[in-house]
C-alpha positions in Angstrom: 13.4 30.4 20.9 14.4 27.3 19.2 13.7 24.1 21.1 16.2 21.2 20.9 15.3 17.6 21.5 17.2 17.6 24.7 15.1 20.4 26.1 12.0 18.4 25.4 13.3 15.1 26.6 11.6 13.8 29.8 13.6 13.4 33.0 13.7 9.6 32.8 15.3 9.7 29.3 18.1 12.0 30.5 18.8 9.6 33.3 18.8 6.7 30.9 21.4 8.5 28.6 23.6 9.1 31.7 23.4 5.5 32.8 24.0 4.3 29.2 27.0 6.5 28.9 28.4 5.1 32.1 27.7 1.6 31.0 29.4 2.2 27.6 32.5 3.5 29.4 32.5 0.5 31.7 32.3 -1.9 28.8 35.0 -0.1 26.9 37.3 -0.3 30.0 36.5 -4.0 30.4 37.2 -4.6 26.7 40.6 -2.9 26.9 41.6 -5.1 30.0 40.3 -8.2 28.2 42.3 -7.3 25.0 45.5 -6.7 27.0 45.2 -9.9 29.0 44.0 -12.1 26.2 46.5 -14.6 25.0 46.9 -15.5 21.3 44.7 -18.4 20.4 46.4 -21.8 20.3 47.1 -23.2 16.9 45.6 -26.6 16.6 47.7 -29.5 15.3 46.7 -30.8 11.9 44.4 -33.8 12.1 46.1 -37.2 11.7 44.7 -40.7 11.1 44.1 -42.7 14.3 46.9 -45.1 13.6 49.4 -42.2 13.5 48.5 -40.8 16.9 51.1 -41.2 19.6 50.3 -41.4 23.3 52.6 -41.9 26.3 52.4 -45.4 27.8 49.9 -46.0 30.6 51.3 -46.7 34.0 51.8 -50.2 35.2 49.3 -52.0 37.4 50.1 -51.5 41.0 48.4 -53.4 43.8 48.2 -51.3 47.0 49.3 -52.8 50.3 46.5 -54.8 52.0 45.9 -57.2 54.8 44.2 -60.6 54.4 43.2 -62.8 57.3 40.5 -65.2 58.4 38.3 -65.2 61.5 37.6 -68.3 63.6 34.2 -68.7 62.0 35.7 -68.9 58.5 35.0 -65.4 57.3 37.9 -64.1 55.0 38.7 -60.4 55.5 40.6 -58.0 53.2 41.6 -54.6 54.5 43.0 -51.9 52.2 43.7 -48.4 53.5 43.1 -45.4 51.1 43.4 -42.0 52.8 42.8 -39.9 49.7 39.1 -39.1 50.7 37.2 -39.4 53.9 35.2 -42.4 52.6 34.9 -46.1 53.4 33.5 -48.8 51.2 32.8 -52.4 52.0 31.7 -55.5 50.1 30.7 -58.9 51.3 30.7 -61.6 48.6 29.0 -64.8 49.5 28.8 -68.2 47.7 25.4 -68.5 46.1 23.7 -67.6 42.8 20.4 -67.8 41.0 21.9 -70.8 39.2 21.4 -72.7 42.5 17.7 -71.9 43.0 15.1 -74.6 42.4 13.8 -74.9 38.8 10.2 -74.5 40.0 11.0 -71.4 42.0 13.0 -69.2 39.6 13.1 -65.7 41.0 13.9 -66.9 44.5 17.5 -65.7 44.5 16.5 -62.3 43.1 13.8 -61.8 45.7 16.1 -63.0 48.5 19.0 -60.7 47.4 16.8 -57.6 47.2 14.7 -58.3 50.4 17.8 -58.7 52.6 18.2 -54.9 52.4 14.7 -53.6 51.6 13.0 -55.9 54.1 14.7 -54.3 57.2 16.3 -56.2 60.0 15.3 -57.8 63.3 16.2 -54.5 65.1 15.4 -51.9 62.4 12.2 -51.7 60.3 12.6 -50.9 56.6 11.7 -47.3 57.3 14.0 -47.0 60.3 16.9 -48.5 58.2 16.2 -46.1 55.4 16.1 -43.1 57.7 19.3 -44.1 59.5 21.2 -44.3 56.2 19.7 -41.1 54.8 20.7 -39.1 57.8 24.3 -40.1 57.2 24.3 -39.9 53.4 25.2 -43.6 53.4 24.0 -46.6 51.4 23.7 -50.3 51.9 22.8 -52.5 48.9 22.3 -56.3 48.5 21.8 -58.5 45.5 22.3 -62.0 44.1 23.2 -62.6 40.5 24.0 -65.8 38.5 27.1 -67.0 40.3 27.4 -64.9 43.6 25.8 -62.7 46.1 26.9 -59.3 47.3 26.2 -56.8 50.0 27.9 -53.5 50.0 28.0 -50.2 51.8 29.5 -46.7 51.3 29.8 -44.2 54.1 31.8 -41.1 55.3 34.6 -42.2 57.5 33.2 -40.2 60.5 30.0 -42.4 60.4 31.8 -45.7 59.8 31.0 -47.5 63.0 27.3 -46.6 62.9 26.8 -47.8 59.3 29.1 -50.8 59.7 26.8 -51.9 62.5 23.8 -51.6 60.3 25.7 -53.4 57.5 26.4 -56.3 59.9 22.7 -56.3 60.9 21.5 -56.6 57.3 23.8 -59.5 56.6 23.2 -61.4 59.9 19.7 -60.6 60.9 17.5 -59.7 57.9 13.7 -59.6 58.7 12.4 -60.1 55.1 9.4 -57.9 55.9 6.4 -59.5 54.1 5.1 -56.2 52.8 8.4 -55.4 51.2 8.6 -59.0 49.8 5.2 -58.5 48.2 6.3 -55.2 46.7 9.3 -56.9 45.2 7.0 -59.6 43.8 4.9 -56.9 42.1 8.0 -55.3 40.6 9.2 -58.7 39.2 5.7 -59.3 37.8 5.9 -56.0 36.0 9.3 -57.1 34.6 7.7 -60.3 33.2 4.9 -58.3 31.6 7.4 -56.0 29.9 10.1 -58.4 28.9 9.1 -58.4 25.2 9.1 -54.7 24.9 12.7 -54.4 23.8 14.0 -56.2 20.7 17.5 -56.2 22.3 16.2 -57.9 25.4 14.4 -60.5 23.3 17.6 -61.2 21.3 19.7 -61.5 24.4 17.3 -63.8 26.2 16.5 -66.1 23.3 20.1 -66.4 22.2 21.1 -67.5 25.7 18.4 -70.1 25.7 19.5 -71.5 22.4 23.1 -71.8 23.7 22.5 -73.2 27.3 19.1 -74.7 26.9 15.6 -73.6 27.9 15.8 -75.1 31.3 19.5 -74.4 32.1 20.2 -72.4 35.2 22.1 -70.0 33.0 19.2 -69.3 30.7 15.8 -69.9 32.4 13.6 -67.0 33.1 11.3 -66.1 36.0 7.6 -66.8 35.2 4.4 -65.9 36.9 4.0 -69.4 38.3 7.6 -69.8 39.5 7.3 -66.4 41.3 4.0 -67.4 42.9 5.5 -70.7 44.2 8.0 -68.8 46.4 7.0 -68.8 50.0 8.4 -66.8 52.9 10.1 -69.9 54.3 11.8 -70.5 50.9 13.4 -67.0 51.2 14.6 -67.6 54.7 16.0 -71.1 53.8 17.8 -69.8 50.7 19.3 -66.9 52.7 20.5 -69.3 55.5 22.1 -71.6 53.0 23.8 -68.7 51.0 24.9 -66.1 53.5 27.3 -67.8 55.9 30.6 -66.6 57.4 32.4 -69.7 56.2 31.3 -69.0 52.6 32.0 -65.2 52.6 34.7 -62.8 51.8 34.5 -59.3 53.4 36.5 -56.5 51.7 37.0 -53.0 53.2 38.8 -50.1 51.6 39.0 -46.5 52.5 39.9 -43.9 55.2 40.6 -46.1 58.2 43.4 -47.5 60.4 43.9 -51.2 59.6 44.2 -52.2 63.3 41.1 -50.2 64.3 39.2 -51.6 61.4 40.2 -55.2 62.3 38.7 -54.5 65.8 35.4 -53.4 64.3 35.3 -56.5 62.1 35.9 -58.7 65.1 33.3 -56.8 67.1 30.5 -57.1 64.6 31.4 -60.4 62.7 33.7 -62.4 65.0 30.9 -64.2 66.9 28.6 -64.7 63.9 27.4 -68.3 63.4 24.7 -68.9 60.8 21.8 -71.2 61.5 22.1 -74.7 60.1 20.6 -75.2 56.6 20.7 -77.7 53.8 23.6 -77.2 51.5 23.0 -75.6 48.1 23.2 -77.9 45.1 26.4 -78.3 43.0 26.8 -76.1 40.0 25.2 -77.8 37.0 27.5 -78.9 34.0 27.1 -77.0 30.8 26.9 -78.2 27.2 25.6 -76.3 24.1 21.9 -77.1 23.6 21.3 -76.1 19.9 22.7 -74.7 16.7 21.1 -73.4 13.6 19.0 -70.4 12.5 16.3 -69.1 14.8 13.8 -66.2 14.2 11.5 -64.1 16.3 9.0 -62.2 14.1 8.4 -58.6 15.1 6.5 -57.0 12.2 6.8 -53.5 13.6 10.6 -53.4 13.2 12.4 -51.7 10.4 15.7 -53.3 11.2 17.0 -56.7 12.4 18.6 -57.4 15.8 21.1 -60.2 15.2 23.1 -62.4 17.6 25.5 -65.0 16.5 27.8 -67.4 18.3 28.2 -70.6 20.3 29.3 -71.8 23.7 32.6 -70.4 24.9 35.0 -71.1 27.7 36.5 -70.0 31.0 39.2 -67.4 31.9 41.4 -70.3 33.2 41.7 -71.6 29.6 45.4 -71.5 28.4 44.3 -69.7 25.3 42.6 -66.9 27.2 45.3 -64.3 26.4 45.4 -65.2 22.7 41.6 -65.0 22.4 41.6 -61.6 24.1 44.1 -60.4 21.5 41.8 -61.9 18.8 39.0 -59.8 20.3 41.2 -56.7 19.8 41.8 -57.7 16.1 38.1 -58.2 15.4 36.5 -55.3 17.4 36.8 -51.5 17.9 37.2 -48.7 15.5 40.4 -50.2 14.1 39.0 -53.8 14.1 38.2 -56.0 11.1 34.5 -56.2 11.7 34.1 -52.4 12.0 36.4 -51.7 9.0 34.8 -54.3 6.7 31.1 -54.4 7.7 30.5 -50.8 8.7 33.0 -48.7 6.9 33.4 -50.6 3.6 30.1 -52.5 3.1 27.9 -50.2 5.1 25.9 -53.1 6.6 25.6 -51.8 10.2 26.4 -49.0 12.5 27.3 -51.4 15.3 28.9 -54.8 14.8 30.9 -57.0 17.2 32.3 -60.4 17.8 33.8 -61.3 21.2 35.2 -64.3 23.0 33.5 -63.8 26.4 34.6 -66.3 29.0 33.4 -66.7 32.6 35.2 -67.5 35.8 33.8 -71.0 36.6 31.5 -72.0 33.8 31.6 -71.7 30.0 30.8 -68.3 28.6 30.0 -67.4 25.0 31.6 -66.5 21.7 29.0 -63.9 20.8 28.7 -61.5 18.0 26.1 -59.6 16.0 24.7 -56.1 15.7 21.8 -54.3 14.1 21.2 -54.0 10.4 18.5 -53.0 7.9 15.9 -55.7 7.3 17.0 -56.1 3.7 20.7 -56.5 4.6 20.1 -59.1 7.4 21.4 -62.1 5.4 24.4 -60.2 3.9 25.3 -59.0 7.4 25.4 -62.5 8.8 27.3 -63.8 5.8 29.9 -61.0 6.0 30.3 -61.7 9.8 30.9 -65.4 9.1 33.5 -64.5 6.4 35.5 -62.4 9.0 35.4 -65.3 11.5 36.7 -67.7 8.8 39.5 -65.3 7.9 40.8 -65.1 11.4 40.9 -68.9 11.6 42.5 -69.4 8.1 45.5 -67.0 8.3 47.7 -65.2 10.8 46.9 -61.6 11.6 49.3 -59.0 10.4 52.0 -57.5 12.6 50.3 -54.2 12.7 47.0 -55.8 13.7 48.7 -57.8 16.4 50.5 -54.8 17.9 47.3 -52.7 17.8 45.3 -55.5 19.4 47.8 -56.2 22.2 48.1 -52.5 23.0 44.3 -52.2 23.1 43.9 -55.2 25.5 46.7 -54.1 27.8 45.7 -50.4 27.9 42.0 -51.2 28.6 42.9 -53.7 31.2 44.8 -51.1 33.2 41.6 -49.2 33.7 40.2 -52.0 35.8 42.8 -51.0 38.5 42.3 -47.2 38.5 41.6 -47.0 42.2 41.9 -49.2 45.3 38.2 -50.2 45.3 38.5 -51.7 41.8 41.7 -53.4 42.8 40.3 -55.0 45.9 37.2 -56.1 44.0 39.5 -58.0 41.6 41.4 -59.6 44.4 38.2 -60.8 46.1 36.9 -62.1 42.8 40.0 -64.1 42.1 39.8 -65.7 45.5 36.1 -66.4 45.2 36.6 -68.3 42.0 39.8 -70.0 43.0 42.2 -68.0 40.8 45.8 -67.0 41.9 46.1 -63.5 43.4 48.6 -62.7 40.6 46.3 -63.8 37.8 46.3 -60.2 36.4 50.1 -60.2 36.1 50.0 -63.7 34.5 47.5 -62.5 32.0 49.4 -59.3 31.2 52.6 -61.3 30.6 50.8 -63.8 28.4 49.2 -61.0 26.3 52.6 -59.3 25.8 54.1 -62.6 24.6 51.2 -63.6 22.3 52.2 -64.2 18.6 50.1 -64.0 15.4 50.5 -67.8 15.2 49.0 -68.3 18.7 46.0 -66.1 17.8 45.3 -68.2 14.7 45.8 -71.4 16.6 43.5 -70.3 19.4 40.8 -69.2 16.9 41.0 -72.6 15.1 40.6 -74.5 18.4 37.8 -72.4 19.9 35.8 -70.8 17.1 33.3 -73.3 15.6 31.6 -71.9 12.4 29.6 -75.1 12.0 28.1 -74.9 15.5 26.7 -71.4 15.3 23.4 -70.2 16.7 22.1 -67.5 14.3 19.3 -65.6 15.9 17.4 -62.8 14.3 14.6 -60.6 15.8 13.0 -58.7 12.9 10.3 -58.2 10.4 9.9 -61.5 8.4 8.3 -59.9 5.3 11.0 -57.2 5.0 14.0 -59.6 5.3 15.1 -60.4 1.7 16.8 -62.6 0.8 15.2 -64.9 3.3 17.0 -66.4 6.3 16.6 -69.8 4.7 19.6 -68.9 2.5 21.9 -69.2 5.5 21.9 -73.0 5.6 22.1 -75.7 3.0 18.8 -77.3 4.2 17.1 -73.9 4.5 15.8 -74.7 8.0 14.7 -71.8 10.1 13.1 -72.3 13.5 10.5 -69.7 14.5 10.4 -69.0 18.2 7.3 -68.3 20.3 8.0 -65.7 22.9 4.5 -65.5 24.3 4.5 -64.9 28.0 2.8 -67.7 29.9 -0.1 -66.4 32.0 -0.5 -67.4 35.6 -2.0 -70.8 36.2 -4.5 -69.5 38.7 
């Protein structure tokens, strides 16, 4: 008898063949179905240059309906319904800022702003407050920045009243738990110790100091000694002077009925009267402190971090729209700086130059980027050349159209949802701007001419008043930075962190 392989195959192999055959038939059937139902692949359109792409126009800016009113205690309230999702958000903006803290206690505003939330309240310890929010998947945050303070919350609409009560408690009755305050001190101390770790951070900090001045409220930095000088009573006093109903705007947006929300506001904020406190100082005037070439030596670097510019202006300036269009001409993938300094000369991967105004104090005209050590001086010279060009001749019609479209299209994205829109309205009121400022700006941009861009650049850009700051490797920078000025003066900056006095 002849023995075939199948006769000698073990039982498990026979089963495997059977299962494999069933699997093969299944795959074949699936493949047929897939083949019958598969559509022909789409044929991609041929690639076109960016300036030949066509897109439909973006929608216009629409301000949703809202209510604005004022309580007897001076609190201004904005209510804006948005029923798309079962969520409610709120923001309280109060008149303060770290620019108003004492010069010998820099860090006070930062500690106060964070400790309002992290330090618990008179009725809820920090742990109890955290647990109450976690159980409802809600959040409450507080902070103080240069020119304002904010407290915000986010919550599911079904938990609105519970979280709104906690939010009111954080604003009106913070406990500033000493243990949490000490934890915040430790975190700030860690930030001081690490502040020279990043070349970008060094460049930003030192450039700002050159513009506003070492001791300016807009440039000074927290130090170990100023942090150590902050006492518990300083925190309470700064809070009482800053967080007051007569100096606050409360904005609420989300899934609620306006009348019912107004009742909640009255219930939790209507009787609030803050304790008496000395008024915060007036905002300090601003002038540019220095100009020239400044250098921070960082031998470990293989490239230079460059910042260039001078003191800028405010959004209320009549040339704001024209300068925004100028920004569009200079920046972006189709901008002059990118095309010339990156694409044509290969001096940098990132390069920029922006007129950057502020609401109620002078901002900056700031530019720069990162470049190889050996191209540092050519980079700065090429940047200066582009600034001179935009002052010396009108921009082309194509550049003007491109820049205006860029400004208008990007501006629309600041109003994508009711939360962003309400935030803008509150900001305009906080800084004393008209509620239709956005529409005024849009109309001015649309009407801007090439001649207006040039005239604005001539009035506001000051090539002879530049701060040129470089963070880099001194030995590798050739030609030397001294080639940037006729006198060859370069000021070296000492960024050593001052140790604690005690």
